[in-house]
C-alpha positions, 0 to 999 in steps of 0.5 A: 496515544494516551498515557496508558500503555495499550498493547497486543490485547487492545490491538487484538480486540479493537483492530484484529477481530473487528474488521479494521485490520488491513493485514499490513503486518506492521505490528509483526515487523515492529514487535521486538519479541518472537511472539507475533506471526502472520497468516497469509493462508486461505485469504486470512492475511492477519497477524496472530499471537503465538502460544509460546507467550500468553495466548491469542489475545494476551501478551506477557511482554505487553503486560510488562509494558511493551507497546510496539505493536500498537505503536506500529498499527496504522488503524489503531485508535486515532491513527489518522490525525496522529499521522497527519499531524506528524507528517504534515504538521496539521490535519487535513481540511474537509476539502482535502478528500484524497489527503494533503498534497499536490497533483501532477502527471508523470511518466518514465522516459527510459524505454526499459522502465516503460516496457516493464512498468505499469501505466506511466511506470513512474513508481519503477522510475522512482525506485530505480532513481532512489536506489542509484542515487543513495536515497535508499538501500532497499525497497519492499515491493511485491513479486509473483511467486515461483516461476511467475505463472502462479500469479500468487503475490509475495513480498520481495526486496528490491536492491537493484535496477534489475530487481525493480524491473523484475517486480514491476506491474500490478497483481491486484491480490494482496502482497504483504510487502512489509514482511520483506523488512527483516530480509532487507535489514539482514542484508544491511539496509538502513534506509528502506522504502515501502511500496504498498496500498494505503494501509502499508503506506501509512505504517511508516507514519504511524511508527514515526508519529508514535516513536516506534524505534529502529523500524520507524527510522529505517522505513524512510520512504513511503510510496503509496498506490491508489487502491479501491480494494484487492482481491482474494487469490480464489478469483483466479480459479473461481472467476477468471478460469471457471467463467472465462477459461483464463488459466493462471499460467496463461496470464501475461499482464493485468490492469483495471480501467473500469473493467478487469483487463487481462492479457495472455501470453498468446496475445489474447485480450479479455475484459471482466466486469468489475461487478463480477469481481466484487464477491472476491473482495479481500476481507481486510479491504472492506473497512479501509477508508484510504483510496489515495494512500494519504500518508505516503511521501508520494502516492501514484496510480494509473487513473484518468484519460492518459493511460501512459501517464501516472497520476501522482500526489506529492505529499511531503518535502522528501517527495517534492525533492525526489520528483524535482531531482528525477525531472532534472536528471531526465528520468521522468517528465511531468505535466500539471495535474490539471491537464487531466481534470477527470482523473482528479475528479475520479480520485476525489470520488473514489476517495469519498467512497472509500471513506464511507467504509470506515465503521461507526464504532471506530474513531470517527476521523476518516468519516468526518469529511462531508461524504454526501457530496458528489 
C-alpha cells in the first residue's frame, strides 16, 4: 500500500459500491471499532458503515488514521501482487493461470469422513487432522441454518471432529464464514483456519501482507474452495421448486458436475442445467477473477474424471507440510495430479474465464495474463 492512509471512504467508493466487493466481510472482522456491520439480507452480502460514527461513506476513525478495513480487503487496489509477494516471495508468471502451486489428487481414508464429505472429502480430513494435531484451535466453516431443511448457509465455527463432519458438504449459496471469527476468538482460539472461496481465502494473505494486527496473526491457515460463482438464495424457490418441484426441505445433497445435481431424502435424483441457474448468480461473484483460490495455503475442488478424489493445489510450505503429515499418518492417500490431465485443463480454463471478469476500471493485475488463449 502507498504512503497515504486510505480508509473506509476509499474502500466504500472504490470497492463496496463499484461491484468489486465480494462480500467476504474481512473489513468487518478487522475493524477495531464498532462501526462496521454486514448485510446478508435479500442477497445483499455487503459491509456497511453504521451511522453512529460518520455516515455511509465516511468514518471519523479513518479520518484519524485508522486503515484496518483497507488493510483487510482482498480486492482493494493492488491486492493480487501484494499478496503474491508476501505469500510466495514473487508474483505469478503468465503461465500460472490458476496461481502458484503444485497439483495432486487426494482423498480421505476414514469411512465416516468419506460418508459426510464432498467428493474425496479431503477438506474435511484436513480440518480434522489440523484440529487433532495442534495445528489450529478452530476453523471458520459454513453450515445450514436451523434444522438443516432450509438450506440457508451460515457461518459456523468447527472445534471438533464432530463439528467438521456436521458441516461437511457444499451449499452453493454464499456463507460469509469470516463472520464466525469473533465467536472463535471469544472461545479462546488463537490459531484459526478459514475455509472459503477465493474471496475469503485471500483475506488472510491481504491482512498479513498489510500488517493488520491480531486478526492477521490468528488467521493462520487458509483453505480455498474452487469456485466459479455462488447463487442467490432465491434459486431454491424461484428455480428448483417453481420449475422442478423440489422443495428446500426435501433436498439431501447438492453438487455441480457440469449440471446442478440434486438428491432428495426420498432417494430421487435431479439434474438442473447450469444455464438455468445463471440468472441467480450472486452479485458479488460477477467481477471476481479468482476461480482457484489463488492465495490459500491449499486449494481444493471436486472437478475432473474421478468423482471420489479431490483436486488439490498445494501452494505454501505450510500446505505441503500438512499434506505430507496427513499422508504419513494414513488419513489421506494421494496420487499425481497428472493422473487426471482433464481436471487440470478444466481448472486452467475456468481460471481464465474468471479472470476475464475483472473490470477494466480496476487495477489490472488479474487481467494481465493472456486471457485469449484456450
